[in-house]
RODRENLO-650061 format. One line per 3 residues: for each residue x, y, z of N, C-alpha, C. Coordinates in nm, 2 decimals, decimal comma, padded with zeros to 4 digits. Example, Ala and Ser with C-alpha at 12.3 -4.5 7.8 and 13.67 -1.06 7.14 Angstrom:
residues 2
01,32/-00,57/00,78/01,23/-00,45/00,78/01,32/-00,33/00,78 ~ 01,28/-00,22/00,71/01,37/-00,11/00,71/01,29/00,00/00,79
//
This chain:
residues 121
-01,65/-01,25/-02,04/-01,50/-01,28/-02,02/-01,44/-01,25/-01,89 ~ -01,41/-01,35/-01,80/-01,36/-01,38/-01,68/-01,19/-01,28/-01,65 ~ -01,20/-01,22/-01,59/-01,06/-01,11/-01,56/-00,99/-01,18/-01,46
-00,86/-01,17/-01,49/-00,75/-01,24/-01,38/-00,73/-01,10/-01,30 ~ -00,64/-01,13/-01,19/-00,58/-01,01/-01,10/-00,54/-00,92/-01,19 ~ -00,46/-00,94/-01,27/-00,38/-00,87/-01,32/-00,48/-00,73/-01,41
-00,59/-00,81/-01,48/-00,69/-00,72/-01,56/-00,77/-00,65/-01,47 ~ -00,79/-00,70/-01,35/-00,84/-00,64/-01,22/-00,80/-00,47/-01,17 ~ -00,67/-00,52/-01,18/-00,55/-00,43/-01,12/-00,58/-00,31/-01,23
-00,56/-00,33/-01,35/-00,55/-00,24/-01,48/-00,69/-00,16/-01,45 ~ -00,79/-00,23/-01,45/-00,93/-00,15/-01,45/-00,91/-00,05/-01,32 ~ -00,90/-00,11/-01,19/-00,88/-00,02/-01,09/-00,79/00,07/-01,10
-00,65/00,07/-01,15/-00,58/00,16/-01,21/-00,66/00,30/-01,27 ~ -00,70/00,24/-01,38/-00,77/00,33/-01,47/-00,90/00,42/-01,40 ~ -00,98/00,35/-01,32/-01,06/00,40/-01,24/-01,02/00,49/-01,16
-00,91/00,49/-01,06/-00,85/00,56/-01,01/-00,79/00,71/-01,07 ~ -00,71/00,67/-01,19/-00,66/00,77/-01,26/-00,76/00,87/-01,34 ~ -00,89/00,83/-01,37/-01,01/00,87/-01,40/-01,08/00,98/-01,31
-01,06/00,93/-01,18/-01,11/01,02/-01,08/-01,03/01,14/-01,07 ~ -00,91/01,13/-01,09/-00,83/01,26/-01,09/-00,82/01,36/-01,23 ~ -00,83/01,28/-01,34/-00,84/01,36/-01,47/-00,96/01,28/-01,57
-01,00/01,38/-01,65/-01,10/01,30/-01,75/-01,03/01,26/-01,86 ~ -00,92/01,27/-01,87/-00,83/01,21/-01,99/-00,70/01,08/-01,96 ~ -00,75/00,99/-01,96/-00,65/00,87/-01,91/-00,60/00,80/-02,05
-00,44/00,80/-02,06/-00,38/00,73/-02,16/-00,30/00,65/-02,10 ~ -00,26/00,53/-02,21/-00,18/00,42/-02,16/-00,06/00,48/-02,11 ~ -00,01/00,60/-02,12/00,14/00,60/-02,07/00,08/00,68/-01,90
-00,03/00,72/-01,90/-00,06/00,75/-01,76/-00,08/00,61/-01,67 ~ -00,16/00,52/-01,75/-00,16/00,38/-01,67/-00,01/00,33/-01,67 ~ 00,10/00,36/-01,74/00,25/00,29/-01,72/00,30/00,38/-01,62
00,27/00,50/-01,62/00,35/00,59/-01,50/00,30/00,54/-01,37 ~ 00,15/00,55/-01,37/00,09/00,52/-01,24/00,12/00,35/-01,15 ~ 00,13/00,27/-01,26/00,13/00,13/-01,22/00,28/00,08/-01,21
00,36/00,18/-01,30/00,51/00,14/-01,30/00,54/00,02/-01,38 ~ 00,45/00,01/-01,49/00,48/-00,10/-01,59/00,54/-00,04/-01,71 ~ 00,58/-00,13/-01,82/00,63/-00,09/-01,93/00,52/-00,08/-02,03
00,57/00,00/-02,15/00,46/00,05/-02,26/00,40/-00,08/-02,32 ~ 00,49/-00,17/-02,34/00,43/-00,30/-02,42/00,37/-00,36/-02,31 ~ 00,39/-00,37/-02,20/00,30/-00,47/-02,11/00,15/-00,39/-02,09
00,16/-00,24/-02,07/00,04/-00,18/-02,08/-00,04/-00,20/-02,20 ~ 00,04/-00,16/-02,32/-00,04/-00,18/-02,44/-00,12/-00,32/-02,48 ~ -00,03/-00,42/-02,43/-00,10/-00,54/-02,46/-00,25/-00,57/-02,34
-00,21/-00,52/-02,23/-00,31/-00,54/-02,15/-00,47/-00,45/-02,20 ~ -00,41/-00,32/-02,24/-00,52/-00,26/-02,29/-00,61/-00,31/-02,43 ~ -00,53/-00,37/-02,49/-00,58/-00,46/-02,60/-00,68/-00,57/-02,58
-00,64/-00,63/-02,46/-00,71/-00,74/-02,40/-00,84/-00,70/-02,32 ~ -00,80/-00,61/-02,24/-00,92/-00,54/-02,17/-01,03/-00,48/-02,30 ~ -00,97/-00,39/-02,39/-01,06/-00,37/-02,51/-01,15/-00,46/-02,57
-01,06/-00,59/-02,62/-01,14/-00,71/-02,67/-01,23/-00,76/-02,56 ~ -01,21/-00,75/-02,42/-01,32/-00,79/-02,35/-01,42/-00,74/-02,31 ~ -01,44/-00,59/-02,38/-01,54/-00,50/-02,39/-01,52/-00,43/-02,24
-01,41/-00,41/-02,17/-01,42/-00,36/-02,03/-01,37/-00,19/-02,06 ~ -01,30/-00,18/-02,17/-01,26/-00,03/-02,19/-01,29/00,00/-02,36 ~ -01,29/00,12/-02,38/-01,29/00,19/-02,55/-01,16/00,26/-02,51
-01,11/00,29/-02,63/-01,01/00,35/-02,67/-01,04/00,43/-02,79 ~ -01,05/00,58/-02,80/-01,09/00,66/-02,89/-00,97/00,68/-02,99 ~ -00,98/00,74/-03,10/-00,86/00,77/-03,20/-00,75/00,85/-03,14
-00,76/00,92/-03,02/-00,67/00,99/-02,96/-00,59/00,94/-02,85 ~ -00,63/00,80/-02,82/-00,58/00,73/-02,75/-00,62/00,74/-02,57 ~ -00,75/00,81/-02,58/-00,82/00,81/-02,45/-00,87/00,69/-02,41
-00,89/00,67/-02,29/-00,92/00,54/-02,27/-01,04/00,56/-02,14 ~ -01,15/00,49/-02,17/-01,27/00,49/-02,11/-01,31/00,37/-02,06 ~ -01,36/00,36/-01,93/-01,42/00,23/-01,89/-01,56/00,23/-01,95
-01,61/00,08/-01,98/-01,73/00,06/-02,04/-01,82/00,04/-01,87 ~ -01,94/00,03/-01,91/-02,00/00,00/-01,78/-01,98/-00,12/-01,71 ~ -01,94/-00,23/-01,80/-01,87/-00,32/-01,71/-01,73/-00,34/-01,67
-01,65/-00,25/-01,75/-01,54/-00,21/-01,68/-01,52/-00,14/-01,55 ~ -01,66/-00,03/-01,55/-01,62/00,04/-01,43/-01,69/-00,04/-01,30 ~ -01,79/-00,11/-01,34/-01,85/-00,22/-01,24/-01,72/-00,29/-01,18
-01,64/-00,37/-01,24/-01,55/-00,42/-01,18/-01,42/-00,33/-01,13 ~ -01,39/-00,23/-01,17/-01,30/-00,11/-01,11/-01,36/-00,07/-00,97 ~ -01,48/-00,03/-00,98/-01,56/00,00/-00,84/-01,56/-00,09/-00,76
-01,60/-00,23/-00,76/-01,59/-00,31/-00,67/-01,42/-00,33/-00,61 ~ -01,32/-00,36/-00,69/-01,20/-00,36/-00,66/-01,13/-00,22/-00,56 ~ -01,19/-00,11/-00,59/-01,12/-00,02/-00,56/-01,20/00,02/-00,42
-01,37/-00,03/-00,40/-01,41/-00,04/-00,30/-01,33/-00,15/-00,18 ~ -01,30/-00,24/-00,21/-01,27/-00,39/-00,18/-01,10/-00,32/-00,09 ~ -01,06/-00,27/-00,20/-00,91/-00,21/-00,16/-00,89/-00,09/-00,05
-01,00/00,01/-00,07/-01,00/00,12/00,04/-01,06/00,07/00,18 ~ -01,13/-00,04/00,15/-01,22/-00,09/00,29/-01,12/-00,15/00,37 ~ -01,05/-00,26/00,28/-00,96/-00,35/00,35/-00,83/-00,28/00,37
-00,79/-00,17/00,32/-00,66/-00,08/00,40/-00,68/-00,03/00,50 ~ -00,83/00,03/00,50/-00,88/00,10/00,65/-00,91/00,04/00,74 ~ -00,94/-00,12/00,73/-00,94/-00,21/00,82/-00,83/-00,27/00,91
-00,71/-00,27/00,80/-00,59/-00,34/00,81/-00,50/-00,22/00,93 ~ -00,53/-00,06/00,89/-00,46/00,04/00,93/-00,53/00,06/01,10 ~ -00,70/00,01/01,10/-00,71/00,02/01,25/-00,67/-00,10/01,31
-00,63/-00,17/01,27/-00,60/-00,28/01,34/-00,43/-00,27/01,35 ~ -00,37/-00,15/01,33/-00,22/-00,12/01,34/-00,15/-00,13/01,28 ~ -00,17/-00,19/01,14/-00,08/-00,22/01,03/-00,05/-00,07/00,98
00,10/-00,06/00,93/00,14/00,09/00,90/00,06/00,11/00,71 ~ 00,05/00,23/00,68/-00,05/00,23/00,60/00,02/00,17/00,45 ~ 00,15/00,18/00,45/00,19/00,11/00,32/00,19/-00,03/00,31
00,22/-00,08/00,42/00,20/-00,23/00,42/00,06/-00,27/00,41 ~ -00,05/-00,19/00,48/-00,18/-00,22/00,47/-00,25/-00,21/00,32 ~ -00,22/-00,11/00,25/-00,23/-00,11/00,13/-00,18/-00,22/00,00
-00,08/-00,25/00,04/00,00/-00,35/-00,05/-00,07/-00,50/00,01 ~ -00,11/-00,52/00,15/-00,16/-00,65/00,18/-00,33/-00,64/00,12 ~ -00,37/-00,52/00,12/-00,49/-00,50/00,08/-00,54/-00,56/-00,05
-00,42/-00,52/-00,15/-00,42/-00,53/-00,28/-00,41/-00,70/-00,30 ~ -00,33/-00,74/-00,23/-00,33/-00,91/-00,24/-00,47/-00,98/-00,21 ~ -00,55/-00,92/-00,09/-00,64/-00,98/-00,02/-00,78/-00,96/-00,16
-00,79/-00,84/-00,19/-00,90/-00,78/-00,26/-00,93/-00,89/-00,37 ~ -00,85/-00,94/-00,45/-00,88/-01,00/-00,56/-00,91/-01,16/-00,56 ~ -00,86/-01,19/-00,40/-00,93/-01,33/-00,37/-01,03/-01,35/-00,27
-01,08/-01,26/-00,24/-01,17/-01,26/-00,12/-01,31/-01,28/-00,16 ~ -01,38/-01,39/-00,17/-01,50/-01,40/-00,19/-01,63/-01,29/-00,18 ~ -01,72/-01,26/-00,25/-01,83/-01,18/-00,24/-01,88/-01,17/-00,11
-01,92/-01,30/-00,06/-01,98/-01,33/00,05/-01,90/-01,27/00,15 ~ -01,75/-01,32/00,18/-01,68/-01,26/00,29/-01,66/-01,12/00,30 ~ -01,67/-01,05/00,20/-01,61/-00,91/00,17/-01,73/-00,85/00,22
-01,84/-00,90/00,18/-01,98/-00,83/00,25/-02,00/-00,86/00,39 ~ -01,93/-00,96/00,44/-01,96/-00,99/00,60/-01,85/-00,88/00,65 ~ -01,72/-00,87/00,62/-01,62/-00,77/00,64/-01,68/-00,65/00,67
-01,77/-00,60/00,55/-01,83/-00,47/00,51/-01,91/-00,45/00,62 ~ -02,00/-00,57/00,63/-02,14/-00,51/00,75/-02,06/-00,51/00,89 ~ -01,96/-00,59/00,92/-01,89/-00,58/01,03/-01,82/-00,42/01,08
-01,78/-00,39/01,00/-01,71/-00,25/00,96/-01,81/-00,15/01,02 ~ -01,94/-00,16/00,93/-02,04/-00,05/00,92/-02,08/-00,07/01,07 ~ -02,11/-00,19/01,13/-02,15/-00,21/01,27/-02,08/-00,13/01,37
-01,95/-00,14/01,35/-01,84/-00,08/01,45/-01,82/00,04/01,43
//
């Protein structure tokens, strides 16, 4: 299943939340992303159907291997691009917002080149 930007954002958010706590529920995703419960519930259903997450009987969300792979990729892109923009003099809030826009549309080849360049400098 191919993920759109919104699905990638949800997975990244679940990943960030799971790094802070072992127990992630839909309400945590709502609070973190600022989305309504119905929107998050629909997204969780789609991610579950796509095999990106599992949800146990108590409502706890776990990333599958495939979901974790996507989430870690987005998180790496977000953090690296945010840091790069901040190095260039962009304010942190603006850098994070812009990195979020870029991370979903940047090719793997271009990201790898940016990553190599940053590691080189």
